[in-house]
C-alpha positions in Angstrom: 96.6 95.9 103.8 97.4 98.0 100.4 100.3 97.0 98.4 103.1 99.8 99.5 106.0 100.7 97.4 107.4 100.3 93.9 104.1 102.3 92.6 102.1 99.8 94.5 100.3 102.2 96.4 97.5 104.3 94.3 95.0 106.7 95.9 92.4 108.4 93.7 89.9 109.6 96.3 89.2 110.2 100.2 86.1 110.0 102.5 86.0 112.3 105.7 85.2 110.9 108.9 82.9 113.0 111.3 85.4 113.2 113.5 87.9 114.6 110.8 85.4 117.2 109.8 85.1 118.1 113.6 88.9 118.3 113.8 89.3 120.5 110.2 86.7 123.0 111.5 89.0 123.9 114.1 92.2 124.5 112.3 93.1 128.1 111.5 92.4 129.6 107.8 96.4 129.3 107.0 96.3 125.5 108.4 93.3 124.5 106.2 95.1 125.7 102.8 98.2 123.8 103.7 96.0 120.4 104.7 94.3 121.2 101.5 97.6 121.4 99.4 98.6 118.2 101.2 95.7 116.4 100.6 96.1 117.1 96.4 99.7 115.8 96.9 98.5 112.8 98.1 96.1 112.1 95.3 98.9 112.8 92.8 101.5 110.7 94.4 100.7 108.6 98.1 104.2 108.9 99.2 105.9 112.1 97.7 108.9 113.5 99.4 107.7 115.9 102.3 104.3 114.3 103.2 106.2 111.5 105.8 103.6 108.8 104.7 104.2 106.2 107.6 102.0 103.2 109.0 101.5 103.6 112.9 102.7 100.7 114.8 100.2 98.8 116.8 97.1 99.3 114.5 96.4 96.4 112.4 92.6 95.7 112.4 92.3 98.4 110.5 95.8 99.4 109.6 96.1 103.0 110.0 98.8 105.5 108.1 99.4 108.9 108.5 100.9 111.8 106.5 102.6 115.1 107.9 101.2 118.2 107.4 103.1 120.6 109.1 105.8 119.9 111.8 103.3 119.5 114.2 99.9 118.4 112.9 99.2 115.0 111.0 96.3 112.9 109.3 95.5 109.7 109.7 93.5 107.4 107.6 92.6 103.9 106.7 92.9 102.8 103.0 90.8 100.3 101.6 91.7 100.0 98.0 92.5 103.6 96.3 90.5 105.1 99.0 91.9 107.0 101.8 89.3 107.2 104.9 90.7 110.2 106.5 89.9 109.9 110.5 91.8 112.8 112.0 93.8 115.9 111.3 95.4 116.8 114.8 99.0 117.3 116.5 101.4 114.5 116.3 101.1 113.7 120.1 97.1 113.3 120.1 97.3 111.2 116.5 100.3 109.0 118.1 97.4 108.0 121.0 94.7 108.0 119.4 94.4 107.8 115.5 
């Protein structure tokens, strides 16, 4: 598990799962642009205000985290070292059910 807090978490790159790529293709252009901005923010500071970085409860092998893209959309990910493996981008309910 990555060390979080007091500057302990650093993300330097991300990788896209096939599921993430499929989810991304379904998004409208405005949401795609907002998502790209959020991913840039994630590289600058994984826990900036407004990203809503959280560890999803009930997932520990591997640990799964999420950030908010909009009021209704989240990105789920695993963090391995400094790599964020992006799993999905979907509405909150979908991510909470199947991250």
